[in-house]
C-alpha positions as CSV (number, residue, x, y, z in Angstrom):
1,X,18.8,16.9,58.7
2,X,16.6,20.1,59.0
3,X,12.8,19.7,59.0
4,X,12.6,21.7,55.7
5,X,15.0,19.3,53.9
6,X,13.3,16.3,55.4
7,X,9.9,17.7,54.4
8,X,11.1,18.4,50.8
9,X,12.4,14.9,50.5
10,X,9.1,13.4,51.7
11,X,7.2,15.6,49.3
12,X,9.5,14.6,46.4
13,X,8.9,10.9,47.2
14,X,5.1,11.4,47.3
15,X,5.1,13.4,44.0
16,X,7.3,10.8,42.3
17,X,5.0,8.0,43.6
18,X,1.9,9.8,42.2
19,X,3.6,10.5,38.9
20,X,4.6,6.9,38.6
21,X,1.1,5.7,39.2
22,X,-0.4,8.2,36.7
23,X,2.0,7.1,34.0
24,X,1.3,3.5,34.7
25,X,-2.4,4.1,34.4
26,X,-1.9,5.9,31.1
27,X,0.1,3.0,29.8
28,X,-2.6,0.5,30.6
29,X,-5.4,2.8,29.3
30,X,-3.6,3.1,25.9
31,X,-3.0,-0.7,25.8
32,X,-6.7,-1.3,26.4
33,X,-7.6,1.3,23.8
34,X,-5.3,-0.1,21.1
35,X,-6.8,-3.5,21.9
36,X,-4.1,-5.8,20.5
37,X,-3.4,-7.9,23.6
38,X,-5.6,-10.9,24.4
39,X,-7.5,-10.5,27.8
40,X,-5.2,-13.0,29.6
41,X,-2.1,-11.1,28.5
42,X,-3.7,-7.7,29.5
43,X,-4.4,-9.1,32.9
44,X,-0.8,-10.3,33.3
45,X,0.4,-6.8,32.3
46,X,-1.9,-5.1,34.8
47,X,-0.7,-7.4,37.6
48,X,3.0,-7.0,36.6
49,X,2.7,-3.2,36.5
50,X,0.8,-3.2,39.8
51,X,3.4,-5.3,41.5
52,X,6.4,-3.3,40.3
53,X,4.6,0.0,41.2
54,X,3.8,-1.3,44.6
55,X,7.4,-2.2,45.4
56,X,8.7,1.1,44.0
57,X,6.2,3.2,46.0
58,X,6.8,1.2,49.2
59,X,10.5,1.9,48.9
60,X,9.9,5.6,48.1
61,X,7.6,6.0,51.1
62,X,9.5,3.9,53.6
63,X,12.0,5.2,56.1
64,X,15.7,4.9,55.3
65,X,17.8,6.7,52.8
66,X,19.0,3.5,51.2
67,X,15.5,2.2,50.6
68,X,14.5,5.7,49.3
69,X,17.5,5.7,46.9
70,X,16.6,2.2,45.6
71,X,13.0,3.4,45.2
72,X,14.1,6.5,43.2
73,X,16.3,4.5,40.9
74,X,13.6,1.8,40.4
75,X,10.9,4.5,39.7
76,X,13.1,6.4,37.2
77,X,13.9,3.1,35.3
78,X,10.1,2.3,35.2
79,X,9.2,5.8,34.0
80,X,11.8,5.7,31.2
81,X,10.5,2.3,30.1
82,X,6.9,3.5,30.3
83,X,7.6,6.7,28.4
84,X,9.1,4.6,25.6
85,X,6.0,2.3,25.7
86,X,3.7,5.3,25.5
87,X,5.6,6.6,22.4
88,X,5.1,3.2,20.8
89,X,1.4,3.2,21.8
90,X,0.7,6.7,20.4
91,X,2.5,5.8,17.1
92,X,0.3,2.7,16.9
93,X,-2.9,4.7,17.5
94,X,-1.9,7.0,14.6
95,X,-1.1,4.1,12.4
96,X,-4.4,2.4,13.1
97,X,-6.3,5.5,12.0
98,X,-5.3,4.8,8.4
99,X,-7.3,1.6,8.3
100,X,-10.8,1.5,6.9
101,X,-12.6,2.4,3.7
102,X,-11.2,5.3,1.7
103,X,-14.1,7.1,-0.1
104,X,-12.2,8.8,-2.9
105,X,-9.6,8.4,-5.6
106,X,-7.5,11.2,-7.2
107,X,-7.3,11.7,-11.0
108,X,-4.9,14.2,-12.3
109,X,-5.9,15.7,-15.7
110,X,-3.6,17.6,-18.0
111,X,-3.8,20.0,-20.9
112,X,-1.2,18.6,-23.3
113,X,0.2,20.5,-26.4
114,X,3.0,19.8,-28.9
115,X,6.5,20.7,-27.6
116,X,7.1,23.1,-30.5
117,X,3.8,24.9,-30.2
118,X,3.6,28.5,-28.9
119,X,1.1,27.7,-26.2
120,X,2.5,28.3,-22.7
121,X,-0.5,28.5,-20.4
122,X,-4.2,27.7,-20.5
123,X,-5.2,31.2,-21.6
124,X,-3.3,30.8,-24.8
125,X,-5.9,28.1,-25.8
126,X,-8.9,30.4,-25.6
127,X,-11.0,29.8,-28.7
128,X,-9.0,26.8,-29.8
129,X,-9.8,23.1,-30.5
130,X,-9.3,20.8,-27.5
131,X,-9.8,17.0,-27.8
132,X,-10.8,14.6,-25.0
133,X,-12.4,11.2,-24.5
134,X,-16.1,10.6,-24.2
135,X,-17.6,12.3,-21.1
136,X,-20.1,9.5,-20.8
137,X,-17.5,6.9,-19.8
138,X,-15.2,8.9,-17.5
139,X,-16.7,10.8,-14.5
140,X,-13.5,12.5,-13.5
141,X,-13.1,13.8,-17.1
142,X,-16.4,15.6,-16.8
143,X,-15.1,17.6,-13.8
144,X,-11.8,18.4,-15.6
145,X,-13.5,19.6,-18.8
146,X,-15.8,21.8,-16.7
147,X,-12.8,23.4,-15.0
148,X,-11.2,24.1,-18.4
149,X,-14.5,25.7,-19.5
150,X,-14.4,27.9,-16.4
151,X,-11.0,29.2,-17.5
152,X,-11.4,29.6,-21.3
153,X,-13.8,29.1,-24.3
154,X,-12.9,26.3,-26.6
155,X,-14.3,24.0,-29.2
156,X,-14.7,20.4,-27.9
157,X,-13.6,17.4,-30.0
158,X,-14.2,13.8,-28.8
159,X,-11.6,11.2,-29.5
160,X,-12.1,7.4,-29.6
161,X,-9.2,6.5,-27.4
162,X,-5.8,7.7,-26.2
163,X,-4.2,6.8,-29.5
164,X,-6.8,8.7,-31.4
165,X,-6.2,11.8,-29.2
166,X,-2.5,11.5,-29.8
167,X,-2.9,11.3,-33.6
168,X,-5.2,14.3,-33.6
169,X,-2.6,16.4,-31.7
170,X,0.3,15.1,-33.8
171,X,-1.5,15.8,-37.0
172,X,-2.5,19.3,-35.7
173,X,-6.2,18.6,-36.1
174,X,-6.5,20.0,-32.6
175,X,-4.5,22.4,-30.5
176,X,-4.5,20.5,-27.3
177,X,-5.7,17.3,-25.7
178,X,-6.8,16.4,-22.2
179,X,-5.2,13.3,-20.7
180,X,-5.0,11.9,-17.2
181,X,-1.6,11.2,-15.7
182,X,-2.0,7.4,-16.1
183,X,-2.9,7.8,-19.7
184,X,0.2,9.8,-20.3
185,X,2.1,6.9,-18.8
186,X,0.5,4.6,-21.4
187,X,1.7,6.9,-24.2
188,X,5.2,7.0,-22.7
189,X,5.3,3.2,-22.8
190,X,3.6,2.6,-26.1
191,X,4.6,5.6,-28.2
192,X,7.7,7.2,-26.6
193,X,8.6,9.1,-29.7
194,X,5.4,11.1,-29.5
195,X,5.7,11.4,-25.7
196,X,9.0,13.1,-26.1
197,X,7.4,15.8,-28.3
198,X,4.6,16.9,-26.0
199,X,4.4,19.0,-22.8
200,X,1.8,19.8,-20.2
201,X,0.8,23.4,-19.7
202,X,-2.0,23.0,-17.1
203,X,-3.1,20.4,-14.6
204,X,-6.0,19.8,-12.2
205,X,-6.7,17.3,-9.5
206,X,-10.1,15.7,-9.4
207,X,-11.3,13.7,-6.5
208,X,-13.9,11.0,-7.3
209,X,-16.0,9.1,-4.9
210,X,-15.7,5.3,-5.2
211,X,-18.2,2.7,-4.3
212,X,-17.5,0.4,-1.3
213,X,-16.0,-2.9,-2.4
214,X,-15.2,-6.1,-0.5
215,X,-17.0,-8.0,2.2
216,X,-15.9,-8.1,5.8
217,X,-15.5,-11.4,7.6
218,X,-14.3,-12.5,11.0
219,X,-10.6,-12.5,10.2
220,X,-9.8,-14.7,13.2
221,X,-12.0,-17.6,12.0
222,X,-13.1,-17.1,8.4
223,X,-10.9,-17.4,5.3
224,X,-10.5,-14.3,3.2
225,X,-8.8,-12.8,0.2
226,X,-6.7,-9.6,0.0
227,X,-5.7,-8.0,-3.3
228,X,-2.3,-6.4,-3.1
229,X,-2.3,-3.7,-5.8
230,X,1.0,-1.9,-6.5
231,X,0.7,1.2,-8.7
232,X,3.6,2.4,-10.8
233,X,4.0,5.9,-9.4
234,X,5.4,7.9,-6.5
235,X,3.7,10.4,-4.2
236,X,0.0,10.4,-3.0
237,X,-1.4,7.0,-2.7
238,X,-5.0,8.0,-3.6
239,X,-3.8,8.8,-7.2
240,X,-5.0,6.3,-9.9
241,X,-2.3,4.7,-12.0
242,X,-1.4,1.5,-13.8
243,X,-1.3,-1.5,-11.4
244,X,2.1,-3.1,-12.0
245,X,1.8,-5.5,-9.0
246,X,-1.3,-7.7,-8.7
247,X,-1.0,-10.3,-6.0
248,X,-4.0,-12.1,-4.5
249,X,-3.3,-13.2,-0.9
250,X,-5.6,-16.0,0.3
251,X,-5.5,-16.4,4.1
252,X,-6.9,-19.3,6.1
253,X,-6.6,-18.4,9.9
254,X,-7.9,-21.9,10.9
255,X,-5.1,-23.8,9.0
256,X,-2.6,-21.0,9.2
257,X,-2.1,-21.2,5.4
258,X,-1.4,-18.3,3.0
259,X,-1.4,-18.6,-0.7
260,X,0.1,-15.8,-2.9
261,X,-1.2,-15.8,-6.4
262,X,0.7,-13.4,-8.7
263,X,-1.0,-12.2,-11.9
264,X,1.2,-10.7,-14.7
265,X,0.6,-7.0,-15.3
266,X,-0.1,-7.5,-19.0
267,X,-2.6,-10.4,-18.5
268,X,-5.4,-10.0,-21.0
269,X,-8.6,-9.8,-18.9
270,X,-12.1,-8.6,-19.2
271,X,-12.4,-5.2,-17.4
272,X,-15.4,-5.6,-15.1
273,X,-16.7,-2.0,-15.5
274,X,-16.5,-1.8,-19.3
275,X,-17.1,-5.3,-20.6
276,X,-14.0,-5.1,-22.9
277,X,-10.6,-6.7,-22.8
278,X,-7.5,-4.9,-21.7
279,X,-4.2,-5.4,-19.8
280,X,-4.8,-6.0,-16.1
281,X,-2.4,-3.2,-15.4
282,X,-4.7,-0.7,-17.1
283,X,-7.5,-1.6,-14.7
284,X,-5.7,0.5,-12.1
285,X,-6.2,3.6,-14.2
286,X,-9.9,3.4,-13.4
287,X,-9.4,2.8,-9.7
288,X,-8.8,0.0,-7.2
289,X,-12.5,-1.0,-7.4
290,X,-12.1,-1.9,-11.1
291,X,-8.9,-3.9,-10.3
292,X,-10.8,-5.8,-7.5
293,X,-13.8,-6.6,-9.5
294,X,-11.7,-7.6,-12.6
295,X,-9.6,-10.1,-10.5
296,X,-12.8,-11.5,-8.8
297,X,-14.2,-12.3,-12.3
298,X,-10.9,-13.7,-13.5
299,X,-10.4,-16.1,-10.6
300,X,-14.1,-16.7,-9.7
301,X,-13.5,-15.8,-6.0
302,X,-14.6,-13.1,-3.6
303,X,-12.0,-10.5,-2.7
304,X,-12.8,-9.3,0.8
305,X,-10.0,-6.7,1.2
306,X,-7.5,-4.7,-0.7
307,X,-4.2,-3.0,0.0
308,X,-3.0,-0.4,-2.4
309,X,0.7,0.7,-2.3
310,X,3.0,2.5,-4.7
311,X,6.8,2.9,-5.3
312,X,7.2,5.2,-2.3
313,X,5.5,2.7,0.0
314,X,7.9,-0.1,-0.8
315,X,11.1,2.0,-0.6
316,X,10.1,3.5,2.8
317,X,8.9,0.2,4.3
318,X,12.0,-1.8,3.4
319,X,14.3,1.0,4.7
320,X,12.3,1.2,7.9
321,X,12.7,-2.5,8.4
322,X,16.5,-2.1,8.1
323,X,16.5,-3.9,4.7
324,X,15.3,-7.3,3.7
325,X,17.0,-10.5,2.7
326,X,15.7,-12.3,-0.5
327,X,16.6,-15.4,-2.3
328,X,17.0,-14.6,-6.0
329,X,16.5,-17.4,-8.5
330,X,18.8,-15.7,-11.0
331,X,22.0,-13.7,-11.3
332,X,21.1,-10.5,-13.2
333,X,21.6,-6.7,-13.4
334,X,18.5,-4.5,-13.5
335,X,18.0,-1.6,-15.9
336,X,18.5,0.6,-12.9
337,X,22.1,-0.7,-12.6
338,X,21.7,-2.8,-9.5
339,X,23.3,-6.3,-9.6
340,X,21.6,-9.3,-7.9
341,X,23.4,-12.5,-7.2
342,X,21.7,-15.9,-7.5
343,X,20.9,-16.8,-3.9
344,X,20.8,-14.6,-0.8
345,X,20.8,-10.8,-1.3
346,X,20.3,-8.1,1.4
347,X,18.4,-5.2,-0.2
348,X,17.6,-1.6,0.8
349,X,14.4,0.1,-0.4
350,X,15.6,1.3,-3.8
351,X,17.2,-2.1,-4.5
352,X,14.0,-3.9,-3.5
353,X,12.0,-1.7,-5.8
354,X,14.4,-2.4,-8.7
355,X,14.3,-6.2,-8.0
356,X,10.5,-6.2,-8.0
357,X,10.1,-4.1,-11.2
358,X,12.8,-5.7,-13.4
359,X,11.5,-7.8,-16.3
360,X,13.7,-6.9,-19.3
361,X,16.7,-8.9,-17.9
362,X,14.7,-12.2,-18.2
363,X,13.7,-14.2,-21.3
364,X,10.5,-15.0,-19.3
365,X,9.9,-11.3,-18.7
366,X,6.7,-10.7,-16.7
367,X,6.6,-14.3,-15.4
368,X,9.9,-13.8,-13.5
369,X,8.9,-10.3,-12.4
370,X,5.7,-11.7,-10.8
371,X,7.8,-14.4,-9.0
372,X,10.2,-11.8,-7.8
373,X,7.4,-9.7,-6.4
374,X,6.2,-12.7,-4.4
375,X,9.7,-13.1,-3.1
376,X,9.8,-9.5,-2.0
377,X,6.4,-9.9,-0.3
378,X,7.4,-13.1,1.5
379,X,10.6,-11.3,2.7
380,X,8.6,-8.4,4.0
381,X,6.2,-10.7,5.9
382,X,9.1,-12.7,7.5
383,X,11.0,-9.5,8.5
384,X,7.8,-7.9,9.9
385,X,7.2,-11.0,12.1
386,X,10.8,-11.2,13.3
387,X,12.3,-9.8,16.6
388,X,13.8,-7.0,14.6
389,X,10.4,-5.4,14.4
390,X,10.8,-4.2,18.0
391,X,13.8,-2.0,17.3
392,X,12.3,-0.7,14.0
393,X,8.8,-0.4,15.1
394,X,8.4,3.4,15.3
395,X,10.4,3.8,12.0
396,X,8.1,1.3,10.3
397,X,4.9,3.0,11.4
398,X,6.3,6.4,10.3
399,X,7.2,4.8,6.9
400,X,3.6,3.5,6.5
401,X,2.1,6.9,7.3
402,X,-0.1,7.8,4.2
403,X,1.7,5.2,2.2
404,X,-1.1,2.7,1.7
405,X,-4.9,2.4,1.3
406,X,-7.0,-0.4,2.5
407,X,-10.5,-1.3,3.5
408,X,-9.4,-3.5,6.3
409,X,-10.6,-1.9,9.5
410,X,-8.5,-1.2,12.6
411,X,-10.7,-3.6,14.6
412,X,-10.0,-6.4,12.1
413,X,-6.3,-5.7,12.3
414,X,-6.2,-5.7,16.1
415,X,-8.4,-8.9,16.2
416,X,-5.9,-10.6,13.9
417,X,-2.9,-9.5,15.9
418,X,-4.6,-10.7,19.2
419,X,-5.2,-14.1,17.5
420,X,-1.6,-14.3,16.5
421,X,-0.3,-13.4,19.9
422,X,-2.6,-15.9,21.5
423,X,-1.6,-19.0,19.6
424,X,1.8,-17.9,18.2
425,X,1.4,-20.4,15.3
426,X,3.7,-20.2,12.3
427,X,2.3,-19.7,8.9
428,X,2.8,-21.8,5.8
429,X,3.2,-19.6,2.8
430,X,2.9,-21.0,-0.8
431,X,3.1,-19.0,-4.0
432,X,1.9,-19.6,-7.5
433,X,1.9,-17.4,-10.7
434,X,-0.6,-17.3,-13.5
435,X,0.8,-17.9,-17.0
436,X,-0.1,-17.3,-20.5
437,X,0.9,-16.9,-24.1
438,X,2.7,-13.8,-25.4
439,X,0.5,-12.0,-28.0
440,X,-0.5,-8.7,-29.4
441,X,-4.1,-7.5,-29.4
442,X,-6.4,-4.5,-29.1
443,X,-7.1,-3.1,-25.6
444,X,-10.0,-1.0,-24.2
445,X,-7.6,1.8,-23.1
446,X,-5.7,2.0,-26.4
447,X,-8.1,0.7,-29.1
448,X,-6.5,1.7,-32.3
449,X,-3.2,-0.1,-32.0
450,X,-2.4,-3.7,-31.0
451,X,-0.3,-3.8,-27.8
452,X,1.7,-6.6,-26.2
453,X,-0.5,-8.7,-23.9
454,X,-0.3,-12.1,-22.2
455,X,-3.3,-14.2,-23.1
456,X,-4.1,-16.6,-20.2
457,X,-3.6,-20.3,-20.4
458,X,-6.9,-21.9,-19.4
459,X,-5.2,-24.6,-17.4
460,X,-3.3,-21.9,-15.5
461,X,-6.5,-20.2,-14.5
462,X,-8.1,-23.5,-13.5
463,X,-5.1,-24.5,-11.4
464,X,-5.1,-21.2,-9.6
465,X,-8.8,-21.4,-8.8
466,X,-8.4,-24.9,-7.4
467,X,-5.5,-23.8,-5.2
468,X,-7.3,-20.7,-4.0
469,X,-10.4,-22.7,-3.1
470,X,-8.3,-25.4,-1.4
471,X,-6.5,-22.8,0.7
472,X,-9.7,-21.0,1.7
473,X,-11.5,-24.3,2.7
474,X,-11.7,-24.7,6.5
């Protein structure tokens, strides 16, 4: 072999050795930065990488073509593995950035006119009468009205509630009304005939600061509550909307017990921020902070954390996990046309959403829907803790990107993961549902008409409080 070829081969071996060491250090730095491995596991990883690198480099730098060839193959295999590991690590870092308090919520206000009116754009309402709710009770509405005033001149009319605004527009007492997206959803549900005869000609997004809620604890030792709030909309997760899913998750890391307490969407509760009764689902219209404080008052417990998700979140997460298997208690067909057998069913994202939302197929209505939502949540927890998570890891993190809001910090999440890796204990998951009496009554959000509500059974509330306290006790 010529000296040049021999020199090139030696240089290649040296550069490959250096590259392997650099990549190895990068892997370890990222693992340390992510901080999900307990110290003893991290030390083992350092030693393991050091030993494999040592043998690979020794083979690369030793004399003999066979040893060099083995060293090259070994180094390439190590580099491929480490590049995959780095990809996982970088995705994890991006994922963890989403944790922590979100300082704002998004309200979308609309100028609504009758379908048969001649108004096509906001300028057509110049000098007309426009009705809206009281500016004293709705901060976002103040901003929206101000933006309308910046565009046109109009005579302001104040309505008592959403129903009153609807009546004023329908009776042509005003030319337009201002409603938030979630309020339009209420009209669609409660007065669909009127909803079909209106249209939106202008919209504006308003971002509102929200006060910090919750109280951090040491999640590896102290018990805590998490409110899972699922809003009935697609798209941006900061948007306010009705909360169709309300599940309180009580976690005791000392006893490895989890209690899921499902609260029906139409539960008749005292809204914490307004001192009046309404459906729990309507609390979501006013933001996650209202939902949290309302559930705290209902169940007389402190909610430390919240996780807010929407339709898009559930669909993408289930699909990223490769589907989930649930045990349905009933044989039924949803209004979306999906059929579910009694017993085991493997669902994709759209099917899981349909299963979680269906209530009209059951005589028990919301009661069964709440139970089915707990079934979906349990299936997600089990699938996320299975070996399949390794192959679906990157897809799952991508699916979770901008699909949830939470005040759980990245440090709390990594501490919890480290604890789980350290002891590898299994968790006992129990589930209960609050119950009540079907009724009709006036609500804060729709005052002039009685709506369907579920009035709580006192014994159901007492039972839930006792089970929550029992779970949280060390």
